[in-house]
C-alpha positions, 0 to 999 in steps of 0.5 A, spaced: 744 789 619 742 782 617 748 779 613 746 777 605 748 770 603 749 768 596 749 760 594 754 757 589 752 751 586 756 746 581 753 740 578 756 733 577 751 730 572 751 722 570 748 720 564 747 713 562 748 712 554 743 709 550 747 704 547 745 697 546 751 694 549 755 696 555 762 700 554 767 695 554 763 688 553 757 686 549 752 685 554 745 688 554 744 695 557 737 694 557 733 696 564 730 691 568 732 684 567 733 678 572 739 680 577 746 678 574 743 676 567 746 681 563 753 680 565 760 676 562 767 676 565 769 683 563 763 687 566 764 682 572 771 684 573 774 677 572 782 676 572 785 676 565 778 679 561 780 685 557 775 691 555 774 693 548 771 700 547 764 701 544 765 706 539 758 708 539 759 711 546 765 715 544 760 718 538 755 720 543 760 723 548 763 727 542 756 729 540 754 731 547 761 735 547 760 739 540 752 740 542 755 744 549 760 748 545 766 744 548 773 743 546 774 735 544 780 732 546 783 729 540 788 725 544 785 722 550 786 716 555 782 712 560 784 711 567 783 707 573 780 710 579 782 705 585 777 704 590 774 698 594 766 697 594 762 691 593 758 693 587 765 695 584 768 688 581 774 690 579 776 694 585 777 700 580 772 704 576 775 705 568 774 713 568 778 719 565 781 724 569 788 726 566 785 727 559 777 727 559 774 727 552 771 734 552 773 740 556 771 748 557 764 748 554 758 752 556 750 752 555 745 758 555 740 758 560 733 762 561 733 765 568 728 770 571 733 775 570 734 773 563 739 769 559 746 766 562 751 762 561 753 756 565 760 753 564 762 746 563 769 744 566 769 737 563 765 731 560 768 724 561 766 717 559 766 712 564 763 705 566 757 705 571 758 700 578 753 694 580 747 695 584 747 693 592 740 691 594 740 691 602 735 685 604 732 687 611 729 680 611 735 676 611 739 681 614 744 681 608 746 685 602 746 682 595 749 685 589 746 685 582 752 686 576 747 688 570 748 695 571 756 694 572 759 697 565 753 701 563 756 707 559 756 713 562 758 720 561 759 725 567 758 732 565 762 737 571 759 744 571 763 750 573 760 753 580 756 758 576 749 757 578 746 761 584 739 758 585 735 752 585 731 755 579 738 756 575 740 749 577 733 746 574 734 750 568 741 748 566 738 740 567 732 741 563 737 744 558 742 738 558 736 733 558 733 737 552 740 737 548 741 729 550 734 727 548 735 731 541 741 727 540 738 720 542 744 719 546 740 718 552 732 718 554 735 722 561 729 718 565 731 721 572 726 716 575 730 710 572 737 713 574 739 714 566 740 721 569 743 723 576 745 729 579 750 730 585 749 737 587 756 741 590 753 747 594 757 752 598 754 759 601 758 766 602 757 773 604 754 777 598 760 781 595 765 776 597 770 773 592 772 766 596 768 760 596 765 757 602 766 750 604 762 746 600 758 739 601 756 734 596 749 732 596 747 725 593 740 721 592 737 726 587 732 722 583 727 728 580 727 735 579 723 737 585 727 733 590 733 737 587 730 743 588 728 741 595 735 739 597 738 745 594 733 750 599 734 745 605 742 745 604 742 752 603 738 754 610 742 749 613 749 752 612 746 759 613 744 757 620 751 754 621 754 760 619 749 765 623 751 760 629 758 762 628 759 754 627 763 752 621 760 748 615 764 741 614 766 738 607 762 732 607 758 728 602 750 728 604 744 724 602 738 727 601 732 724 604 726 727 600 720 724 604 723 727 611 725 733 607 732 733 610 739 731 609 744 727 613 752 726 613 754 720 609 762 721 609 766 726 611 771 729 606 776 732 610 782 728 607 779 727 600 780 720 598 786 718 594 784 714 588 791 713 586 789 714 578 793 711 573 792 710 565 789 704 564 794 699 561 788 694 558 786 700 553 789 704 548 789 711 547 784 714 543 786 718 537 781 722 533 782 726 527 778 732 524 775 727 519 771 723 525 769 730 528 767 733 522 762 726 521 759 727 528 758 734 527 754 733 520 750 728 524 748 733 529 740 734 529 736 740 528 736 742 536 730 745 539 731 753 538 732 752 531 726 748 531 722 753 534 724 758 529 723 754 523 716 752 526 714 759 527 716 761 520 713 754 517 707 753 521 701 757 523 700 755 530 701 759 537 707 760 540 705 756 546 704 750 542 711 750 539 714 751 546 710 744 548 711 740 542 718 742 541 719 740 548 720 733 547 724 731 540 719 725 540 713 729 540 716 734 535 717 728 530 710 725 531 708 733 529 712 733 523 711 726 520 703 727 521 704 734 517 708 731 512 702 726 511 698 732 509 694 733 515 693 741 517 698 743 522 693 746 527 689 740 527 695 736 529 697 741 534 690 740 537 690 733 538 697 733 541 696 739 545 689 737 548 688 730 548 695 727 548 697 731 554 691 729 557 692 722 557 699 723 558 698 726 565 692 721 567 697 715 565 703 718 569 707 718 562 712 722 559 711 725 551 717 720 550 712 714 551 707 716 546 706 710 542 701 712 536 704 713 529 703 719 525 700 715 520 694 713 524 694 720 527 693 723 520 688 718 518 684 720 524 684 727 522 682 725 515 676 721 518 674 727 522 675 732 516 671 728 512 665 728 517 665 720 517 666 720 524 664 726 529 668 729 534 666 725 540 667 718 536 674 721 534 676 722 541 673 715 543 677 712 537 683 716 539 683 714 546 684 707 544 689 709 539 693 712 544 693 705 548 694 701 543 696 704 536 691 701 532 689 703 525 683 708 526 679 706 519 679 699 521 677 700 528 671 705 526 669 700 520 669 694 525 665 697 531 660 701 526 662 708 529 661 711 522 657 717 522 650 716 519 649 721 513 643 719 510 638 724 511 632 720 510 634 716 516 636 721 520 629 725 519 625 719 521 629 719 528 628 727 529 621 726 527 620 721 533 624 725 538 620 731 536 613 726 537 616 723 544 618 730 547 612 735 546 614 739 552 621 741 549 618 742 543 613 747 546 619 750 550 622 751 544 616 754 540 615 759 546 622 762 545 627 758 549 633 757 545 636 752 550 630 747 549 633 745 542 640 743 545 636 737 549 632 735 543 639 734 539 642 730 545 636 726 545 637 725 537 644 723 538 642 718 544 638 714 539 643 714 534 648 712 539 652 718 538 653 716 530 650 722 527 653 729 525 650 734 530 650 740 525 645 736 521 641 734 527 641 741 529 639 743 522 633 738 521 630 740 528 630 747 526 627 745 519 621 740 522 620 745 528 
């Protein structure tokens, strides 16, 4: 009988925090920027420069810890992790080994087999390294220190996940919590959330873990899922052939759909950690923790429950809208301005999602304001514009957040509600289309649709289709 294998997975997730400045200096953390322009003596590791902790980093780390059910370490320190690498200007990275800020947490995920908890071993604060750019043309490597010193938290899970599906559910849960906290935008494509996958295989029923490999270079959920499946197969094939899995770091190539060894971890590197002598220990009192706890937002699960009680919108809509904190904020603010929840939800669920997809954007990138969405809904409710004009106005509003009332006024898009003028147009359309008129009189109901279309064309789309329909039937 063929052996049955089980995959055991743990993750190390790095999250770039949404502070305006770096972790130990006042340099900007903005993404992009000319190389080496967001730098100073501290983040380029100049001798004699002294780091000072950014308080906001500490607050975000504690907030994430509380939201993931961790115990907060009220007396914690920073340590130096010593290694030489060209993008690491001090030849050490300031991190936390002995007393990480958060420990022993857990998050709940939904899997096809129901709910499950994934343990969090620890969360620690650290600084990011610079970025090496390999110039093929001049055959050299260049260093950009803009990213050096950008604040990170590293969330280390327990080896509790058993499939790619569970890993993605865990990552989505983390991303949701962190985005709701406003601690990071968690954009994988910009590197503000990065995951390294530790994976091993063992026979089903076996207690001991197999030999694990670590996979790097994973910048999308799809790549993570493919890498897990690829590495699982590779390790099973090795075991089936009677070979051993080597403990090593591997790099995933998503284009080729395979991984290759980067460095072996036979003798796990000794980073000679020691407490950082330039940074004082952090002592957090209960009052500080209480302040952070009070500031915690309403998270997705609570929001979903409240929406079900307060708003008459379908469960599917609630799931999509609360899936993004930004979209949920827009929804709530527009409803607060007096718009009907179902109408707000329709604009978000249909037109907004369509335009996001067409433009390859995330819900976090929505630019239009609740005030303008509310005005657009009011214009359609008052029949000042018809639905096709409303869609046209919305597209412009989606691209550049302009005032729909002003736009409709300037472009002359108001619906013509003057019955006299409309009647005249309808009479002309009837006179110019004798064939359709005859068809309608001979019982072809569809013919009226053509006549409505012709009237709308003459009116440049600015008539109320209901009124056009009524007048046509009356005159015919």
